[in-house]
C-alpha positions as CSV (number, residue, x, y, z in Angstrom):
1,M,73.7,5.2,26.6
2,T,76.7,5.4,24.5
3,N,78.9,2.3,24.5
4,K,82.2,3.2,22.7
5,D,85.4,1.3,22.5
6,A,87.4,0.8,25.8
7,I,89.6,3.6,26.8
8,P,93.3,2.9,26.5
9,L,95.0,3.7,29.8
10,P,96.4,6.9,30.0
11,Y,93.1,8.6,29.2
12,A,91.4,10.1,32.2
13,I,87.7,10.2,32.7
14,A,85.3,12.5,34.7
15,L,82.1,11.4,36.4
16,G,78.9,13.4,36.5
17,L,76.7,12.1,39.3
18,G,73.1,12.5,40.3
19,C,71.0,10.9,42.8
20,D,67.9,11.0,44.9
21,R,68.2,12.5,48.3
22,G,69.5,9.9,50.8
23,T,70.9,7.5,48.2
24,P,73.4,5.3,50.0
25,A,77.0,5.2,48.6
26,D,76.7,1.5,47.7
27,V,73.8,2.2,45.2
28,I,75.8,5.2,43.7
29,A,78.9,2.9,43.5
30,F,77.1,0.1,41.8
31,A,75.8,2.6,39.2
32,V,79.4,3.9,38.7
33,D,80.9,0.5,38.6
34,T,78.3,-0.8,36.0
35,A,78.8,2.5,33.8
36,L,82.6,2.1,34.0
37,A,82.3,-1.6,33.0
38,R,80.3,-0.8,29.9
39,I,83.1,1.1,28.5
40,G,86.0,-1.0,29.8
41,A,87.2,1.7,32.2
42,T,88.5,1.5,35.8
43,N,88.1,3.6,39.0
44,E,91.8,4.5,38.7
45,Q,91.1,6.4,35.4
46,V,88.5,8.7,37.2
47,K,90.3,12.0,37.8
48,A,87.3,14.1,38.8
49,A,83.6,13.7,39.9
50,A,81.0,16.4,39.9
51,S,77.3,17.1,40.7
52,I,74.9,19.9,41.4
53,T,75.4,22.3,44.4
54,L,71.9,20.9,45.7
55,K,74.0,17.7,46.4
56,A,77.0,19.3,48.1
57,D,75.9,17.7,51.4
58,E,74.8,14.3,50.0
59,A,76.5,11.8,52.1
60,G,76.4,9.0,49.6
61,L,78.3,11.0,46.9
62,L,80.7,12.4,49.4
63,A,81.5,9.0,50.8
64,L,82.0,7.5,47.4
65,A,84.4,10.3,46.3
66,A,86.3,10.1,49.5
67,A,86.6,6.3,49.3
68,H,88.3,6.6,45.9
69,G,90.2,9.7,46.6
70,W,88.3,11.6,43.7
71,P,88.1,15.3,43.9
72,I,84.4,16.3,43.7
73,T,83.1,19.5,42.4
74,F,79.5,21.0,42.7
75,Y,78.2,23.2,40.0
76,T,75.3,25.6,40.3
77,P,72.0,25.0,38.3
78,E,72.9,27.9,36.1
79,Q,76.4,26.5,35.3
80,L,74.9,23.2,34.4
81,A,72.0,24.6,32.4
82,A,74.5,26.5,30.2
83,V,76.0,23.1,28.9
84,P,74.5,21.5,25.9
85,V,73.7,17.8,26.5
86,P,72.2,15.0,24.5
87,N,69.5,14.1,27.0
88,P,67.9,17.1,28.6
89,S,65.1,16.5,31.0
90,E,62.1,18.8,31.9
91,T,61.5,16.7,34.9
92,V,65.1,17.3,36.1
93,R,64.7,21.0,35.4
94,Q,61.5,21.2,37.6
95,Y,63.4,19.7,40.5
96,T,66.8,21.3,40.1
97,G,66.7,24.3,37.9
98,T,68.7,22.6,35.1
99,P,67.7,20.1,32.4
100,S,70.8,18.0,33.2
101,V,72.9,17.1,36.2
102,S,75.1,14.1,35.3
103,E,75.8,14.8,31.7
104,A,76.5,18.5,32.2
105,A,78.6,17.8,35.3
106,A,80.7,15.2,33.6
107,L,81.4,17.7,30.7
108,L,82.3,20.5,33.1
109,A,84.4,18.2,35.4
110,G,86.2,16.9,32.3
111,A,87.1,20.4,31.1
112,G,88.4,21.0,34.7
113,V,90.7,18.0,34.4
114,L,92.1,19.5,31.3
115,G,92.5,23.0,32.8
116,R,89.7,24.5,30.7
117,S,86.8,26.6,31.9
118,E,84.4,25.9,29.0
119,A,82.7,22.5,29.1
120,L,83.7,19.7,26.9
121,P,81.6,19.0,23.8
122,M,78.9,16.4,23.9
123,T,81.1,14.1,21.8
124,A,83.2,13.7,25.0
125,L,80.6,11.6,26.7
126,L,81.4,8.0,26.7
127,V,78.3,7.1,28.8
128,E,75.2,9.2,28.6
129,K,72.8,9.4,31.6
130,F,73.1,5.8,32.9
131,K,70.4,5.3,35.5
132,H,70.3,2.7,38.3
133,R,67.5,2.1,40.8
134,G,68.6,0.6,44.1
135,A,66.8,-2.0,46.0
136,D,65.6,0.8,48.4
137,G,64.0,2.6,45.4
138,R,66.5,5.3,45.3
139,N,68.0,6.4,42.0
140,A,71.5,7.2,41.0
141,T,72.6,8.6,37.6
142,V,76.1,8.4,36.1
143,S,77.6,10.1,33.0
144,I,81.2,9.6,32.0
145,A,83.2,12.1,29.9
146,R,86.7,11.4,28.3
147,C,89.2,14.0,29.2
148,D,91.1,14.3,26.1
149,S,92.1,16.9,23.5
150,F,88.7,18.1,22.1
151,P,88.4,21.1,20.0
152,L,86.1,23.7,21.6
């Protein structure tokens, strides 16, 4: 987890989200709120959310994005696998086809906010792969990227 200085408001942020199948929106929301609090950011700064295409029908993710009015994008495993990340996981690769969902998705979504097609660099991550297990045993993972001018 990276815990950098609080982001001054006009900076936008992008969320990368991962979760177990069937994770309720409130479990994902708790993970997001906790990750945002760690960097002093707010829901209003979130300009995009993203995950993997395998989660495009995930009710909890869709409900959370809709409740906040966040546009949500779903990237293919191939798109996510092409993004260098600080915390790749072979376990995640076994289940999804990519070594990263939340970190890679945050970097791609952040690039999209800036109108770029190439993912932001790893240095854009303000929160790396924050994991939360809900009382129901389901896991949510959140990464946060700062959408700012980064040299690519």
